Backbone as numpy.savetxt, mean C-alpha at the origin, in Angstrom:
# Nx Ny Nz CAx CAy CAz Cx Cy Cz
-11.12 -3.01 26.95 -11.33 -4.47 26.89 -11.91 -4.93 25.55
-12.79 -4.12 24.97 -13.38 -4.49 23.67 -12.31 -4.53 22.60
-11.44 -3.52 22.60 -10.38 -3.48 21.60 -9.42 -4.65 21.78
-9.09 -4.97 23.02 -8.19 -6.09 23.28 -8.80 -7.40 22.81
-10.11 -7.56 23.07 -10.78 -8.80 22.69 -10.71 -9.02 21.18
-11.09 -8.01 20.40 -11.10 -8.17 18.95 -9.73 -8.01 18.34
-8.78 -7.53 19.12 -7.41 -7.48 18.63 -6.75 -8.84 18.64
-7.31 -9.79 19.38 -6.73 -11.14 19.45 -7.29 -12.07 18.38
-8.26 -11.59 17.61 -8.92 -12.43 16.61 -8.62 -11.89 15.21
-8.24 -12.77 14.29 -8.01 -12.34 12.91 -9.31 -12.39 12.13
-9.35 -11.73 10.99 -10.54 -11.75 10.15 -10.83 -13.16 9.64
-9.76 -13.92 9.35 -9.95 -15.29 8.91 -10.61 -16.14 9.98
-10.17 -15.96 11.23 -10.78 -16.70 12.35 -12.23 -16.27 12.57
-12.48 -14.97 12.39 -13.84 -14.48 12.53 -14.74 -15.06 11.44
-14.21 -15.18 10.22 -14.98 -15.74 9.11 -15.36 -17.20 9.38
-14.43 -17.94 9.99 -14.71 -19.35 10.29 -15.87 -19.50 11.28
-16.05 -18.51 12.16 -17.12 -18.59 13.16 -18.47 -18.15 12.61
-18.48 -17.46 11.49 -19.74 -16.93 10.95 -20.59 -18.05 10.34
-21.83 -18.12 10.74 -22.74 -19.13 10.19 -23.35 -18.65 8.87
-23.50 -17.35 8.73 -24.05 -16.79 7.50 -22.97 -16.79 6.41
-23.19 -17.46 5.28 -22.16 -17.54 4.24 -21.79 -16.18 3.65
-22.76 -15.26 3.55 -22.47 -13.93 3.01 -21.56 -13.16 3.96
-21.84 -13.26 5.26 -21.01 -12.60 6.27 -19.61 -13.21 6.28
-19.53 -14.52 6.06 -18.23 -15.18 6.02 -17.39 -14.64 4.86
-18.02 -14.46 3.71 -17.30 -13.90 2.55 -16.87 -12.46 2.82
-17.74 -11.71 3.50 -17.43 -10.31 3.82 -16.17 -10.21 4.67
-16.09 -11.03 5.73 -14.93 -10.96 6.62 -13.66 -11.38 5.87
-13.75 -12.35 4.98 -12.57 -12.82 4.26 -12.04 -11.78 3.28
-12.94 -10.91 2.80 -12.53 -9.94 1.79 -12.46 -8.51 2.31
-12.74 -8.30 3.61 -12.73 -6.94 4.14 -11.36 -6.30 3.98
-10.30 -7.02 4.36 -8.92 -6.58 4.13 -8.13 -7.80 3.68
-7.36 -8.40 4.56 -6.71 -9.68 4.30 -7.02 -10.57 5.50
-7.10 -11.89 5.32 -7.54 -12.78 6.40 -6.68 -12.72 7.66
-5.39 -12.38 7.51 -4.50 -12.35 8.67 -4.71 -11.12 9.56
-5.39 -10.10 9.04 -5.56 -8.83 9.75 -6.38 -9.00 11.03
-5.98 -8.31 12.09 -6.75 -8.32 13.33 -8.12 -7.71 13.09
-9.16 -8.37 13.61 -10.54 -7.93 13.36 -10.79 -6.52 13.89
-10.06 -6.11 14.92 -10.28 -4.78 15.50 -10.02 -3.68 14.48
-9.16 -3.96 13.49 -8.85 -2.94 12.49 -10.08 -2.59 11.67
-10.91 -3.59 11.35 -12.15 -3.32 10.62 -13.10 -2.48 11.47
-13.21 -2.83 12.75 -14.08 -2.07 13.64 -13.66 -0.60 13.71
-12.35 -0.37 13.81 -11.85 1.01 13.88 -12.11 1.75 12.58
-11.85 1.08 11.44 -12.04 1.72 10.14 -13.49 2.11 9.92
-14.40 1.19 10.21 -15.83 1.47 10.03 -16.27 2.60 10.97
-15.72 2.62 12.19 -16.05 3.68 13.14 -15.57 5.04 12.63
-14.35 5.08 12.09 -13.82 6.34 11.54 -14.69 6.84 10.38
-15.07 5.91 9.51 -15.91 6.30 8.37 -17.27 6.82 8.87
-17.83 6.15 9.87 -19.12 6.55 10.41 -19.05 7.93 11.06
-17.92 8.22 11.72 -17.75 9.51 12.40 -17.29 10.61 11.44
-17.13 10.25 10.15 -16.72 11.21 9.11 -15.33 11.79 9.35
-14.47 11.01 10.01 -13.08 11.47 10.17 -12.13 10.62 9.32
-12.69 9.85 8.39 -11.90 9.10 7.41 -12.75 8.93 6.16
-12.10 8.75 5.02 -12.84 8.57 3.77 -11.90 8.43 2.60
-12.46 8.52 1.41 -11.66 8.42 0.20 -11.13 9.80 -0.19
-9.84 9.94 -0.51 -9.34 11.23 -0.99 -9.84 11.49 -2.41
-10.58 12.57 -2.61 -11.11 12.87 -3.93 -9.97 13.13 -4.92
-10.10 12.53 -6.08 -9.06 12.66 -7.09 -7.99 11.60 -7.00
-8.10 10.71 -6.00 -7.10 9.66 -5.86 -5.89 10.12 -5.09
-4.79 9.41 -5.26 -3.59 9.65 -4.45 -2.78 10.86 -4.91
-2.88 11.21 -6.19 -2.02 12.29 -6.68 -2.29 13.64 -6.02
-3.55 14.10 -5.94 -3.78 15.38 -5.26 -3.30 15.36 -3.81
-3.42 14.21 -3.14 -2.95 14.11 -1.77 -1.43 14.29 -1.71
-0.71 13.61 -2.63 0.75 13.74 -2.68 1.16 15.18 -3.02
0.40 15.82 -3.90 0.73 17.19 -4.29 0.55 18.16 -3.12
-0.45 17.90 -2.27 -0.65 18.75 -1.10 0.49 18.59 -0.10
0.95 17.35 0.08 2.09 17.12 0.97 3.32 17.83 0.41
3.54 17.72 -0.90 4.69 18.37 -1.53 4.61 19.89 -1.38
3.42 20.46 -1.58 3.25 21.92 -1.46 3.54 22.38 -0.04
3.11 21.59 0.95 3.37 21.94 2.34 4.86 21.90 2.64
5.54 20.89 2.08 6.99 20.76 2.29 7.74 21.93 1.65
7.35 22.29 0.44 8.00 23.41 -0.25 7.76 24.72 0.49
6.53 24.89 1.01 6.20 26.12 1.75 7.01 26.24 3.02
7.44 25.09 3.57 8.25 25.10 4.79 9.73 25.32 4.50
10.08 25.50 3.22 11.47 25.76 2.85 12.22 24.56 2.31
11.52 23.45 2.09 12.17 22.25 1.57 12.43 22.33 0.07
13.23 21.42 -0.42 13.54 21.32 -1.85 13.30 19.89 -2.31
12.63 19.72 -3.43 12.35 18.39 -3.98 13.18 18.15 -5.24
13.71 16.94 -5.37 14.46 16.54 -6.56 13.72 15.37 -7.20
12.96 15.64 -8.24 12.23 14.57 -8.91 13.14 13.83 -9.88
12.82 12.58 -10.14 13.61 11.79 -11.08 15.02 11.55 -10.59
15.23 11.58 -9.28 16.56 11.41 -8.70 16.58 10.14 -7.85
16.77 9.02 -8.50 16.72 7.73 -7.82 17.98 7.53 -6.96
17.79 7.14 -5.71 18.91 6.89 -4.81 19.37 5.45 -4.98
20.68 5.25 -5.13 21.21 3.89 -5.29 22.10 3.48 -4.12
22.46 4.44 -3.25 23.31 4.10 -2.11 23.19 5.17 -1.04
23.23 4.74 0.22 23.31 5.67 1.35 24.75 5.70 1.83
25.34 6.87 1.86 26.74 7.02 2.26 26.87 6.96 3.78
27.89 6.28 4.25 28.18 6.21 5.69 29.68 6.39 5.92
30.02 6.90 7.11 31.42 7.04 7.48 31.53 6.94 9.00
32.33 5.99 9.46 32.55 5.80 10.90 31.24 5.64 11.67
30.33 4.84 11.12 29.07 4.56 11.82 28.08 5.70 11.80
28.18 6.56 10.78 27.26 7.68 10.68 26.84 7.87 9.23
25.54 8.11 8.99 25.05 8.41 7.64 25.47 9.82 7.26
26.02 9.95 6.06 26.56 11.25 5.63 25.94 11.77 4.35
25.06 11.00 3.71 24.45 11.46 2.47 23.97 10.32 1.61
23.70 10.62 0.34 23.22 9.60 -0.59 23.93 9.75 -1.92
23.95 8.64 -2.68 24.46 8.63 -4.05 23.28 8.38 -4.98
23.13 9.23 -6.00 22.04 9.07 -6.95 22.45 8.14 -8.09
21.47 7.71 -8.86 21.72 6.74 -9.93 22.67 7.30 -10.99
22.70 8.62 -11.16 23.61 9.22 -12.15 25.00 9.47 -11.59
25.26 9.02 -10.36 26.57 9.17 -9.75 26.74 10.39 -8.87
25.79 11.30 -8.89 25.89 12.51 -8.07 25.76 12.16 -6.59
26.58 12.81 -5.76 26.52 12.61 -4.32 25.88 13.82 -3.66
24.97 13.54 -2.73 24.33 14.60 -1.95 24.71 14.38 -0.48
25.43 15.34 0.10 25.83 15.24 1.49 24.68 15.69 2.40
24.61 15.10 3.59 23.52 15.43 4.50 23.95 15.21 5.94
23.41 16.04 6.83 23.65 15.86 8.26 22.81 14.70 8.80
21.60 14.56 8.27 20.68 13.49 8.67 20.08 12.88 7.41
20.00 11.56 7.37 19.36 10.86 6.25 18.12 10.14 6.79
16.97 10.38 6.16 15.73 9.71 6.52 15.24 8.93 5.31
15.04 7.65 5.47 14.53 6.83 4.37 13.06 6.50 4.61
12.23 6.91 3.67 10.82 6.51 3.68 10.58 5.47 2.60
11.67 4.90 2.09 11.59 3.90 1.03 11.36 2.52 1.63
11.32 1.51 0.78 11.13 0.13 1.22 12.20 -0.26 2.22
11.79 -0.90 3.31 12.72 -1.24 4.39 13.77 -2.26 3.94
13.34 -3.29 3.25 14.28 -4.34 2.83 15.33 -3.76 1.88
14.90 -2.95 0.92 15.83 -2.32 -0.01 16.76 -1.36 0.73
16.20 -0.58 1.67 17.01 0.39 2.41 18.12 -0.31 3.20
17.74 -1.36 3.95 18.68 -2.01 4.85 19.69 -2.87 4.11
19.22 -3.65 3.12 20.09 -4.64 2.51 20.67 -4.24 1.16
20.16 -3.17 0.56 20.72 -2.70 -0.71 21.36 -1.32 -0.56
20.59 -0.33 -0.16 21.14 1.02 -0.07 22.22 1.12 1.00
22.09 0.32 2.06 23.10 0.32 3.13 23.99 -0.92 3.07
23.79 -1.76 2.07 24.66 -2.91 1.86 24.58 -3.99 2.92
23.56 -3.98 3.77 23.44 -4.99 4.81 24.46 -4.85 5.92
24.99 -3.64 6.11 26.03 -3.42 7.12 25.48 -3.02 8.48
24.18 -2.71 8.55 23.64 -2.21 9.82 22.31 -2.92 10.14
22.39 -4.12 10.63 21.19 -4.82 11.09 21.60 -5.86 12.12
20.63 -6.33 12.89 20.89 -7.30 13.94 19.81 -8.38 13.94
19.81 -9.23 14.96 18.85 -10.33 15.03 17.42 -9.83 15.12
17.24 -8.64 15.71 15.90 -8.06 15.82 15.31 -7.81 14.43
16.13 -7.29 13.52 15.67 -7.02 12.16 15.50 -8.31 11.38
16.39 -9.28 11.62 16.25 -10.58 10.97 14.93 -11.22 11.34
14.58 -11.17 12.63 13.31 -11.75 13.08 12.12 -11.01 12.49
12.30 -9.72 12.25 11.23 -8.92 11.67 10.80 -9.50 10.32
11.79 -9.79 9.48 11.48 -10.32 8.15 11.13 -11.80 8.18
11.48 -12.48 9.24 11.14 -13.90 9.36 9.76 -14.11 9.97
9.35 -13.25 10.90 8.14 -13.48 11.68 6.96 -12.60 11.27
7.22 -11.41 10.75 6.12 -10.54 10.35 5.65 -10.92 8.95
4.37 -10.68 8.67 3.78 -10.99 7.37 3.55 -9.69 6.59
4.17 -9.54 5.42 3.88 -8.34 4.63 2.52 -8.44 3.97
1.90 -7.31 3.72 0.67 -7.33 2.93 0.96 -7.98 1.58
-0.02 -8.65 0.99 0.23 -9.29 -0.30 0.39 -8.28 -1.42
0.84 -8.75 -2.55 0.85 -7.92 -3.74 -0.51 -8.04 -4.43
-0.65 -7.47 -5.60 -1.97 -7.44 -6.22 -1.89 -7.25 -7.73
-2.99 -7.59 -8.39 -3.24 -7.20 -9.77 -4.42 -6.24 -9.74
-4.24 -5.06 -10.26 -5.31 -4.04 -10.29 -5.79 -3.88 -11.72
-7.06 -4.17 -11.95 -7.67 -3.98 -13.26 -8.54 -2.73 -13.19
-8.17 -1.71 -13.96 -8.91 -0.45 -13.98 -9.57 -0.28 -15.35
-10.85 0.05 -15.33 -11.63 0.15 -16.57 -12.32 1.50 -16.64
-12.26 2.12 -17.81 -13.02 3.33 -18.07 -14.22 2.98 -18.91
-15.42 3.19 -18.37 -16.66 2.76 -19.03 -17.52 3.98 -19.34
-17.98 4.07 -20.61 -18.77 5.23 -21.05 -20.23 5.04 -20.71
-20.55 4.94 -19.43 -21.93 4.88 -18.96 -21.95 5.22 -17.48
-23.11 5.56 -16.98 -23.25 5.92 -15.58 -23.67 4.70 -14.76
-23.15 4.64 -13.53 -23.53 3.58 -12.59 -24.08 4.21 -11.31
-24.78 5.32 -11.47 -25.21 6.11 -10.31 -26.12 5.33 -9.37
-26.85 4.35 -9.90 -27.81 3.63 -9.07 -27.24 2.34 -8.50
-25.93 2.14 -8.62 -25.29 0.90 -8.18 -24.34 1.20 -7.03
-24.32 0.39 -5.97 -23.38 0.61 -4.85 -21.94 0.71 -5.34
-21.17 1.59 -4.71 -19.81 1.83 -5.21 -18.83 0.73 -4.80
-19.22 -0.13 -3.89 -18.33 -1.23 -3.50 -19.14 -2.50 -3.36
-18.72 -3.55 -4.05 -19.47 -4.79 -4.01 -18.54 -5.98 -4.26
-19.08 -7.18 -4.10 -18.33 -8.42 -4.27 -19.13 -9.32 -5.18
-18.58 -9.63 -6.36 -19.31 -10.43 -7.34 -18.76 -11.84 -7.41
-19.62 -12.86 -7.36 -19.14 -14.24 -7.52 -18.67 -14.48 -8.95
-17.60 -15.23 -9.10 -17.04 -15.54 -10.42 -17.39 -16.97 -10.79
-18.18 -17.14 -11.84 -18.53 -18.46 -12.34 -18.26 -18.51 -13.84
-17.20 -19.24 -14.26 -16.27 -20.01 -13.43 -15.28 -19.09 -12.73
-14.54 -19.61 -11.74 -13.52 -18.81 -11.05 -12.44 -18.31 -12.01
-11.82 -17.18 -11.67 -10.75 -16.61 -12.48 -9.40 -17.18 -12.04
-8.57 -17.58 -12.99 -7.21 -18.01 -12.69 -6.32 -16.78 -12.74
-6.00 -16.25 -11.56 -5.23 -15.01 -11.51 -3.79 -15.23 -11.95
-3.14 -16.24 -11.36 -1.78 -16.62 -11.74 -1.59 -18.07 -11.37
-0.35 -18.53 -11.36 -0.11 -19.96 -11.15 -0.55 -20.45 -9.78
-0.66 -19.55 -8.81 -0.99 -19.99 -7.45 -2.24 -19.38 -6.86
-3.01 -18.62 -7.65 -4.16 -17.90 -7.10 -5.39 -18.06 -7.98
-6.49 -18.49 -7.37 -7.78 -18.59 -8.04 -8.75 -17.63 -7.37
-9.46 -16.86 -8.16 -10.38 -15.84 -7.65 -11.82 -16.36 -7.75
-12.47 -16.51 -6.61 -13.86 -16.95 -6.57 -14.83 -15.77 -6.41
-14.35 -14.69 -5.80 -15.16 -13.50 -5.60 -14.38 -12.28 -6.10
-15.04 -11.48 -6.92 -14.39 -10.32 -7.53 -14.75 -9.04 -6.77
-13.78 -8.42 -6.06 -14.06 -7.14 -5.39 -14.14 -6.03 -6.45
-15.21 -5.26 -6.42 -15.43 -4.22 -7.44 -15.64 -2.88 -6.75
-14.92 -1.88 -7.22 -15.13 -0.51 -6.74 -15.58 0.34 -7.92
-16.77 0.90 -7.82 -17.34 1.76 -8.86 -17.26 3.19 -8.35
-16.38 3.99 -8.94 -16.01 5.29 -8.35 -16.99 6.40 -8.69
-18.28 6.15 -8.47 -19.29 7.18 -8.69 -19.24 8.26 -7.61
-18.55 7.97 -6.49 -18.47 8.94 -5.39 -17.44 10.03 -5.65
-16.65 9.89 -6.73 -15.57 10.85 -6.99 -15.69 11.40 -8.41
-16.24 12.61 -8.58 -16.41 13.17 -9.93 -15.09 13.52 -10.61
-13.98 13.49 -9.87 -12.68 13.86 -10.46 -12.04 12.70 -11.21
-12.57 11.48 -11.05 -11.91 10.31 -11.63 -12.39 9.96 -13.03
-13.47 10.58 -13.48 -13.99 10.28 -14.82 -14.81 11.47 -15.32
-14.88 11.67 -16.64 -15.71 12.74 -17.19 -17.19 12.48 -16.91
-18.03 13.50 -17.00 -19.47 13.32 -16.76 -20.06 12.23 -17.65
-20.88 11.39 -17.07 -21.52 10.32 -17.82 -20.66 9.08 -18.00
-19.43 9.13 -17.49 -18.52 7.99 -17.59 -18.05 7.58 -16.20
-17.53 6.36 -16.08 -17.22 5.82 -14.76 -15.92 5.04 -14.76
-15.15 5.21 -13.69 -13.97 4.38 -13.47 -14.38 3.20 -12.58
-14.08 1.99 -13.05 -14.31 0.77 -12.27 -12.97 0.11 -12.02
-12.70 -0.26 -10.78 -11.43 -0.90 -10.47 -11.66 -2.18 -9.68
-10.88 -3.19 -9.99 -10.95 -4.49 -9.31 -9.57 -4.83 -8.79
-9.47 -4.99 -7.47 -8.21 -5.19 -6.77 -8.12 -6.66 -6.36
-7.20 -7.41 -6.98 -7.09 -8.85 -6.75 -5.75 -9.16 -6.09
-5.77 -9.57 -4.82 -4.52 -9.82 -4.11 -3.94 -11.17 -4.47
-2.61 -11.27 -4.40 -1.90 -12.51 -4.70 -0.61 -12.58 -3.90
-0.26 -13.78 -3.46 1.03 -14.01 -2.82 2.07 -14.45 -3.84
1.64 -14.70 -5.07 2.53 -15.22 -6.10 3.15 -14.07 -6.90
3.79 -13.14 -6.19 4.39 -11.99 -6.87 5.51 -12.41 -7.81
6.21 -13.51 -7.46 7.36 -13.96 -8.26 6.92 -14.39 -9.66
5.70 -14.94 -9.77 5.21 -15.37 -11.09 5.19 -14.19 -12.06
4.62 -13.07 -11.63 4.51 -11.90 -12.50 5.86 -11.25 -12.75
6.70 -11.24 -11.73 8.03 -10.65 -11.88 8.87 -11.45 -12.87
8.87 -12.76 -12.73 9.64 -13.62 -13.63 9.08 -13.60 -15.05
7.74 -13.54 -15.17 7.13 -13.52 -16.49 7.49 -12.24 -17.23
7.50 -11.12 -16.53 7.87 -9.86 -17.19 9.32 -9.88 -17.65
10.19 -10.52 -16.87 11.61 -10.58 -17.23 11.87 -11.56 -18.37
11.16 -12.68 -18.39 11.46 -13.75 -19.34 10.69 -13.65 -20.65
9.45 -13.13 -20.61 8.62 -13.12 -21.81 7.65 -11.95 -21.75
8.08 -10.80 -22.25 7.25 -9.60 -22.16 5.94 -9.73 -22.94
5.99 -10.45 -24.07 4.77 -10.64 -24.86 3.75 -11.46 -24.09
4.21 -12.54 -23.44 3.32 -13.38 -22.64 2.80 -12.61 -21.43
3.66 -11.78 -20.85 3.27 -10.95 -19.71 2.12 -10.03 -20.10
2.24 -9.38 -21.23 1.19 -8.48 -21.71 -0.07 -9.27 -22.03
0.09 -10.44 -22.62 -1.05 -11.28 -22.97 -1.83 -11.73 -21.74
-1.09 -12.07 -20.65 -1.74 -12.51 -19.42 -2.53 -11.36 -18.78
-2.00 -10.18 -18.82 -2.72 -9.03 -18.26 -3.99 -8.75 -19.06
-3.89 -8.85 -20.39 -5.05 -8.63 -21.23 -6.11 -9.71 -21.01
-5.65 -10.97 -20.86 -6.59 -12.07 -20.60 -7.37 -11.83 -19.32
-6.66 -11.46 -18.28 -7.32 -11.24 -17.00 -8.29 -10.07 -17.07
-7.90 -8.99 -17.75 -8.77 -7.83 -17.88 -10.07 -8.20 -18.58
-9.98 -8.99 -19.64 -11.17 -9.37 -20.39 -12.06 -10.31 -19.58
-11.48 -11.16 -18.74 -12.28 -12.02 -17.88 -13.04 -11.19 -16.83
-12.38 -10.17 -16.32 -13.05 -9.26 -15.37 -14.20 -8.54 -16.07
-13.98 -8.09 -17.31 -15.03 -7.42 -18.07 -16.22 -8.35 -18.26
-15.98 -9.62 -18.53 -17.06 -10.59 -18.72 -17.91 -10.71 -17.45
-17.25 -10.76 -16.28 -17.98 -10.86 -15.01 -18.84 -9.61 -14.80
-18.27 -8.44 -15.06 -19.01 -7.19 -14.89 -20.16 -7.07 -15.87
-19.91 -7.50 -17.10 -20.93 -7.41 -18.13 -22.11 -8.32 -17.82
-21.80 -9.51 -17.29 -22.86 -10.45 -16.94 -23.73 -9.91 -15.81
-23.13 -9.14 -14.90 -23.86 -8.62 -13.76 -24.59 -7.31 -14.08
-23.89 -6.37 -14.74 -24.43 -5.03 -14.92 -24.92 -4.75 -16.34
-24.37 -5.46 -17.32 -24.72 -5.20 -18.71 -24.10 -3.92 -19.23
-23.93 -3.84 -20.53 -23.40 -2.64 -21.20 -22.06 -2.19 -20.61
-21.22 -3.13 -20.32 -19.85 -2.81 -19.90 -18.91 -3.04 -21.07
-19.01 -4.21 -21.67 -18.11 -4.58 -22.77 -18.24 -3.62 -23.95
-19.48 -3.25 -24.31 -19.67 -2.39 -25.48 -19.48 -0.91 -25.16
-19.26 -0.57 -23.89 -19.01 0.83 -23.50 -17.59 1.03 -23.00
-16.75 0.04 -23.19 -15.40 0.09 -22.65 -14.52 1.04 -23.45
-13.90 2.01 -22.76 -13.04 3.00 -23.42 -11.59 2.96 -22.94
-11.36 2.38 -21.77 -10.00 2.36 -21.22 -9.79 1.09 -20.42
-8.62 0.45 -20.62 -8.23 -0.71 -19.83 -6.79 -0.52 -19.37
-6.56 -0.61 -18.08 -5.21 -0.48 -17.54 -5.02 -1.54 -16.46
-3.96 -2.32 -16.57 -3.71 -3.41 -15.63 -2.34 -3.23 -14.99
-2.30 -3.20 -13.66 -1.05 -3.16 -12.91 -0.87 -4.51 -12.22
0.30 -5.11 -12.36 0.60 -6.41 -11.76 1.67 -6.22 -10.67
1.98 -7.26 -9.90 3.04 -7.14 -8.89 4.36 -6.61 -9.46
4.67 -6.98 -10.70 5.90 -6.46 -11.32 5.82 -4.94 -11.48
4.61 -4.42 -11.72 4.41 -2.97 -11.82 4.67 -2.31 -10.48
4.16 -2.92 -9.41 4.36 -2.38 -8.06 5.85 -2.32 -7.74
6.56 -3.40 -8.03 8.00 -3.45 -7.73 8.75 -2.44 -8.59
8.36 -2.30 -9.85 9.04 -1.36 -10.75 8.90 0.08 -10.27
7.74 0.42 -9.73 7.50 1.80 -9.30 7.96 2.06 -7.87
7.89 1.07 -6.99 8.12 1.33 -5.56 9.25 0.53 -4.94
9.67 -0.59 -5.57 10.64 -1.52 -4.97 10.13 -2.13 -3.68
8.83 -2.09 -3.44 8.28 -2.64 -2.21 8.60 -4.13 -2.09
8.98 -4.52 -0.90 9.34 -5.91 -0.60 8.24 -6.87 -1.04
8.57 -7.82 -1.90 7.64 -8.83 -2.42 6.44 -8.20 -3.13
6.59 -6.97 -3.58 5.49 -6.30 -4.27 4.33 -5.94 -3.36
4.58 -5.88 -2.06 3.54 -5.59 -1.08 2.89 -4.24 -1.35
1.57 -4.13 -1.07 0.91 -2.85 -1.31 0.97 -1.92 -0.11
1.34 -2.43 1.07 1.59 -1.54 2.21 2.85 -2.01 2.91
2.73 -2.36 4.18 3.90 -2.82 4.92 3.58 -4.13 5.59
3.69 -4.16 6.92 3.41 -5.38 7.67 1.93 -5.46 8.03
1.35 -6.65 7.85 -0.05 -6.86 8.21 -0.20 -6.73 9.73
-1.25 -6.03 10.13 -1.51 -5.85 11.56 -2.22 -7.10 12.08
-1.46 -8.16 12.29 -2.01 -9.41 12.80 -2.18 -9.30 14.33
-2.95 -10.21 14.94 -3.06 -10.19 16.40 -1.71 -10.32 17.09
-0.76 -11.02 16.47 0.55 -11.24 17.08 1.41 -9.98 17.10
1.20 -9.06 16.15 2.05 -7.87 16.08 1.29 -6.60 16.43
0.06 -6.74 16.92 -0.80 -5.59 17.16 -0.14 -4.56 18.08
0.56 -5.03 19.11 1.17 -4.11 20.08 2.67 -3.98 19.90
3.22 -4.57 18.84 4.67 -4.50 18.62 5.05 -3.13 18.06
6.22 -2.68 18.43 6.74 -1.42 17.91 8.06 -1.69 17.19
8.28 -0.97 16.09 9.50 -1.14 15.30 10.34 0.12 15.43
11.60 -0.07 15.74 12.51 1.08 15.91 12.69 1.81 14.59
12.84 3.11 14.67 13.04 3.92 13.46 14.51 4.24 13.23
15.38 3.57 13.98 16.82 3.69 13.78 17.40 2.31 13.55
18.64 2.27 13.08 19.33 1.00 12.84 20.53 0.89 13.77
20.87 -0.32 14.21 22.00 -0.49 15.14 23.32 -0.09 14.51
24.09 0.69 15.26 25.42 1.08 14.80 25.46 2.19 13.78
24.34 2.85 13.54 24.31 3.91 12.53 23.63 5.15 13.10
24.43 6.21 13.29 23.91 7.48 13.77 23.50 8.35 12.59
22.67 9.34 12.88 22.26 10.29 11.84 21.36 9.68 10.78
20.71 8.57 11.12 19.85 7.89 10.15 18.54 7.48 10.81
17.44 7.67 10.07 16.12 7.29 10.56 15.31 6.68 9.42
14.31 5.89 9.80 13.39 5.33 8.83 11.97 5.77 9.16
11.21 6.10 8.13 9.81 6.48 8.28 8.99 5.70 7.25
7.66 5.78 7.39 6.82 5.10 6.41 6.16 3.85 6.95
5.49 3.10 6.06 4.66 1.99 6.52 5.43 0.76 6.95
6.75 0.69 6.71 7.51 -0.49 7.15 7.94 -0.38 8.61
7.82 0.78 9.19 8.13 0.90 10.62 6.87 1.14 11.44
5.71 0.99 10.80 4.43 1.14 11.49 3.53 -0.02 11.06
3.46 -1.12 11.84 2.59 -2.25 11.46 1.17 -1.79 11.18
0.61 -2.30 10.09 -0.71 -1.88 9.65 -0.63 -0.94 8.47
0.41 -0.11 8.46 0.65 0.76 7.31 -0.49 1.72 7.03
-0.60 2.10 5.77 -1.61 3.06 5.36 -1.06 4.47 5.32
-1.68 5.32 4.52 -1.18 6.69 4.36 -1.18 7.49 5.65
-2.27 7.51 6.43 -2.25 8.30 7.67 -1.13 7.85 8.62
-0.95 6.53 8.75 0.08 6.02 9.65 1.47 6.36 9.15
1.67 6.28 7.84 2.97 6.63 7.27 3.30 8.10 7.51
2.30 8.96 7.34 2.51 10.39 7.60 2.81 10.64 9.08
2.10 9.93 9.93 2.33 10.06 11.38 3.76 9.65 11.74
4.29 8.62 11.08 5.65 8.17 11.39 6.67 9.24 11.04
6.39 10.03 10.00 7.29 11.14 9.66 7.34 12.17 10.76
6.18 12.48 11.33 6.14 13.43 12.46 6.89 12.85 13.66
6.73 11.53 13.88 7.43 10.89 15.00 8.94 10.97 14.84
9.42 10.80 13.59 10.86 10.92 13.34 11.34 12.34 13.65
10.54 13.33 13.26 10.90 14.72 13.57 11.00 14.94 15.08
10.11 14.31 15.82 10.16 14.41 17.28 11.42 13.74 17.83
11.79 12.60 17.25 13.02 11.92 17.69 14.25 12.79 17.46
14.29 13.47 16.32 15.43 14.33 16.01 15.47 15.51 16.98
14.31 16.10 17.26 14.26 17.20 18.22 14.73 16.74 19.60
14.31 15.53 20.00 14.73 14.99 21.29 16.24 14.78 21.32
16.79 14.27 20.22 18.24 14.06 20.15 19.00 15.36 20.30
18.47 16.43 19.71 19.15 17.73 19.72 18.77 18.58 20.92
17.91 18.06 21.80 17.50 18.82 22.98 16.64 20.01 22.65
15.86 19.89 21.58 15.00 21.00 21.16 13.54 20.61 21.34
12.68 21.55 21.71 11.25 21.23 21.82 10.66 21.00 20.43
9.78 20.03 20.32 9.10 19.79 19.05 7.91 20.74 18.95
7.93 21.58 17.93 6.85 22.55 17.75 6.55 22.69 16.27
5.41 22.17 15.82 5.05 22.30 14.41 5.01 23.75 14.00
5.42 24.03 12.76 5.46 25.40 12.28 4.08 26.02 12.20
3.09 25.17 11.86 1.71 25.65 11.79 0.83 24.74 12.63
-0.09 25.32 13.33 -1.00 24.55 14.15 -2.21 24.12 13.32
-2.73 22.91 13.55 -3.90 22.47 12.80 -5.12 23.34 13.07
-5.95 23.49 12.06 -7.17 24.28 12.22 -8.14 23.56 13.14
-8.89 24.30 13.96 -9.85 23.66 14.86 -10.99 23.01 14.08
């Protein structure tokens, strides 16, 4: 009953009920305002129980461990092999075509790529129905973002690793987004992200105006670069005013915009995950197959509302179970988890 109660309330609605202004800001910035409040409760509970946390070293070591496990199981990886088309014949997926024209035949094709690109580009829009149309019309994707990462030659050991700084004056992120509160992550908890005595600081600024950055990069690369530099320096000013000795200790500046997200991932609208886990979609399930297409499955955060790395990995296991069920074989992991 507790989960159901807080599953019906969004963080934005919870913020509106808060009388304390600091608590109101916290709820608005915990994830995204549309997210079901129960998600925050679950996340905080997992962190408290020590069964969730930050992967040390960032995402790369995590990806490398997944790759090593796959290779150990007999798999083969092809890096730098961009897929431009999924081959089909008589209502069945038969392989993929790479960007260099090479064809790879397959008995089963599984796409963990962006759902919109998979359905409407790689498959040419030949396999979808009203259910999928409603998915893109009614579900809300996570927003895109501008990530400002700074390498600072000083220690922040005595400062909380996550905080929210007021911006005076507010930052103009893009044509449709103004930032009043700056979310700051000071990665003192991870010694792998910076040399001794130095610190990585990152500021994650969400925006729905992904088209602004995409169009700017296409039309005026110099202006695009200038806008990223402007924003980075404004973030530095906010940090310097609060903590001091940031501007004069700055050694690295890296800015990723929605156009960067799309360039690297092709994620729909530059989204950083998949569908927002709103109260309306909390109990909805998305099929991992497409109508009229056999031998094809989808995995990843676009078929699991709420997204996130653990959920995306879980969806891959679920697809393996579906394939075993189709073939009449028991699902049995090759290795059992350690107790």
